[in-house]
KOLKE-482011 format. One line per field, with one value per residue (C-alpha): x, y, z; residue number from 1. Coordinates in nm, 3 decimals, decimal comma, padded with zeros to 5 digits. Layout:
N
east = c(X	...)
north = c(Y	...)
up = c(Z	...)
num = c(NUM	...)
! end
This chain:
194
east = c(00,639	00,972	00,975	01,257	01,330	01,229	01,427	01,321	01,163	01,000	00,778	00,412	00,380	00,326	-00,018	-00,074	00,054	00,312	00,652	00,773	00,889	01,270	01,439	01,600	01,978	01,962	02,132	01,910	01,836	02,048	01,881	01,809	02,240	02,330	02,023	02,209	02,485	02,456	02,232	02,482	02,778	02,542	02,473	02,867	02,973	02,734	02,906	03,183	03,015	02,895	03,109	03,394	03,131	03,176	03,556	03,546	03,289	03,496	03,819	03,686	03,570	03,934	04,057	03,849	03,873	04,264	04,259	04,080	04,307	04,592	04,395	04,357	04,660	04,921	05,107	05,218	05,570	05,545	05,353	05,681	05,906	05,800	05,671	06,053	06,012	05,682	05,981	06,152	05,877	05,711	06,120	06,168	05,882	05,904	06,304	06,141	05,933	06,166	06,326	06,719	06,659	06,907	06,858	07,150	07,036	06,704	06,729	07,011	06,696	06,513	06,767	06,852	06,448	06,388	06,756	06,518	06,231	06,346	06,575	06,130	06,037	06,324	06,298	05,938	05,963	05,991	06,291	06,266	06,278	06,589	06,546	06,716	06,928	06,804	06,614	06,175	06,026	05,668	05,609	05,798	05,788	05,488	05,659	05,524	05,666	05,948	06,226	06,473	06,780	07,072	07,396	07,127	06,965	06,644	06,369	06,600	06,460	06,575	06,512	06,280	06,031	05,867	06,033	05,827	05,846	05,861	05,705	05,910	05,821	05,477	05,440	05,374	05,366	05,549	05,865	05,738	05,951	06,139	06,216	06,433	06,271	06,443	06,554	06,356	06,543	06,439	06,246	06,019	06,000	05,860	05,659	05,481	05,453	05,398)
north = c(10,354	10,185	09,792	09,666	09,289	09,072	08,760	08,503	08,605	08,850	08,621	08,584	08,228	07,938	07,817	07,478	07,180	07,266	07,381	07,716	07,826	07,774	08,133	08,239	08,153	07,887	07,595	07,313	07,002	06,771	06,443	06,526	06,543	06,297	06,064	06,140	06,091	05,773	05,723	05,851	05,642	05,291	05,371	05,408	05,090	04,951	04,990	04,903	04,544	04,489	04,590	04,332	04,071	04,067	04,142	03,813	03,608	03,777	03,662	03,275	03,279	03,316	03,088	02,830	02,861	02,842	02,564	02,411	02,565	02,375	02,033	02,085	02,182	02,056	01,759	02,048	01,955	01,621	01,598	01,883	01,658	01,360	01,486	01,404	01,081	00,973	01,177	00,868	00,646	00,689	00,734	00,387	00,187	00,367	00,298	-00,064	-00,102	-00,084	-00,288	-00,209	-00,184	-00,255	-00,494	-00,350	-00,005	00,031	-00,173	00,097	00,326	00,175	00,241	00,556	00,614	00,426	00,713	00,978	00,893	00,791	01,178	01,318	01,118	01,221	01,622	01,580	01,371	00,964	00,714	00,326	00,190	00,002	-00,351	-00,613	-00,852	-00,525	-00,718	-00,741	-00,478	-00,479	-00,064	-00,092	-00,431	-00,708	-01,034	-01,233	-01,578	-01,706	-01,873	-02,117	-01,960	-02,133	-01,865	-01,589	-01,450	-01,505	-01,262	-01,110	-00,966	-01,284	-01,149	-00,798	-00,934	-00,522	-00,240	-00,005	00,371	00,687	00,980	01,186	00,941	00,853	00,473	00,537	00,052	-00,129	-00,376	-00,674	-00,955	-01,276	-01,306	-01,574	-01,808	-02,027	-02,403	-02,585	-02,889	-03,269	-03,371	-03,038	-03,120	-03,459	-03,357	-03,080	-03,344	-03,797)
up = c(-00,405	-00,476	-00,487	-00,273	-00,296	-00,006	00,158	00,224	00,553	00,398	00,154	00,216	00,383	00,048	00,043	00,296	00,128	-00,162	-00,141	-00,179	-00,489	-00,548	-00,550	-00,871	-00,769	-00,579	-00,479	-00,616	-00,337	-00,296	-00,316	-00,670	-00,717	-00,605	-00,731	-01,110	-00,977	-00,881	-01,236	-01,379	-01,193	-01,299	-01,693	-01,737	-01,547	-01,646	-01,975	-01,862	-01,768	-02,136	-02,271	-02,056	-02,062	-02,513	-02,464	-02,291	-02,582	-02,789	-02,620	-02,554	-02,955	-03,046	-02,783	-02,953	-03,284	-03,223	-03,029	-03,297	-03,602	-03,375	-03,365	-03,753	-03,826	-03,555	-03,796	-04,016	-03,921	-03,955	-04,288	-04,446	-04,320	-04,513	-04,803	-04,899	-04,789	-05,043	-05,313	-05,268	-05,256	-05,566	-05,700	-05,607	-05,740	-06,061	-06,102	-06,011	-06,297	-06,480	-06,657	-06,672	-06,297	-06,040	-05,774	-05,517	-05,639	-05,557	-05,198	-05,140	-05,246	-05,011	-04,727	-04,759	-04,754	-04,439	-04,269	-04,442	-04,309	-03,937	-03,953	-04,001	-03,660	-03,529	-03,542	-03,431	-03,102	-03,228	-03,128	-03,195	-02,853	-02,823	-02,738	-02,818	-02,546	-02,288	-01,990	-02,106	-01,994	-01,947	-02,032	-02,338	-02,449	-02,549	-02,566	-02,863	-02,782	-02,600	-02,612	-02,435	-02,533	-02,243	-02,326	-02,230	-01,888	-01,848	-01,939	-02,226	-02,530	-02,799	-03,126	-03,262	-03,432	-03,496	-03,385	-03,040	-03,104	-02,833	-02,879	-02,604	-02,335	-02,419	-02,578	-02,918	-03,001	-02,824	-02,924	-03,036	-02,919	-02,821	-02,461	-02,245	-02,016	-01,773	-01,918	-01,794	-01,593	-01,728	-01,417	-01,515	-01,824	-01,821	-01,548	-01,814	-02,129	-01,940)
num = c(1	2	3	4	5	6	7	8	9	10	11	12	13	14	15	16	17	18	19	20	21	22	23	24	25	26	27	28	29	30	31	32	33	34	35	36	37	38	39	40	41	42	43	44	45	46	47	48	49	50	51	52	53	54	55	56	57	58	59	60	61	62	63	64	65	66	67	68	69	70	71	72	73	74	75	76	77	78	79	80	81	82	83	84	85	86	87	88	89	90	91	92	93	94	95	96	97	98	99	100	101	102	103	104	105	106	107	108	109	110	111	112	113	114	115	116	117	118	119	120	121	122	123	124	125	126	127	128	129	130	131	132	133	134	135	136	137	138	139	140	141	142	143	144	145	146	147	148	149	150	151	152	153	154	155	156	157	158	159	160	161	162	163	164	165	166	167	168	169	170	171	172	173	174	175	176	177	178	179	180	181	182	183	184	185	186	187	188	189	190	191	192	193	194)
! end
């Protein structure tokens, strides 16, 4: 007798508690396929997350290293600009130790060195505070003493004892100055010093 292929309707029933055997060429069950796809997507996302975290960590370490190098070598430009000043000061010292050195040429050399140094400082944004004859400014000047000068208005910088300097807009050192005060009348002077 010739065998005829059985279709699903004519197949014998499966024993109780068991699922029917998969048919040849049948499509996989939809739940298993979706689970496998989600697991593959989860693995891919986890891999991307780990790579992104590693990249962020590398970027943080690189930025920390760059910042440390920037702090360490921040004065490189200023140091290069000051080396010729150092050379000129060394030459002035050597010249002053020579028995035939002349005072005037030595002073000229020191003045030239001062100009060179000020030029180097100005190149990085350092400026001298112009104080003489200006109104006293406690944000830029430090009053060392007061003087009587009837020819100058009270509260004016009379003399500069030590120059002050600013770096761009920030004060590096205030100018140390003498300031004119209000001239005391004779009666005020007698009251202050009986």
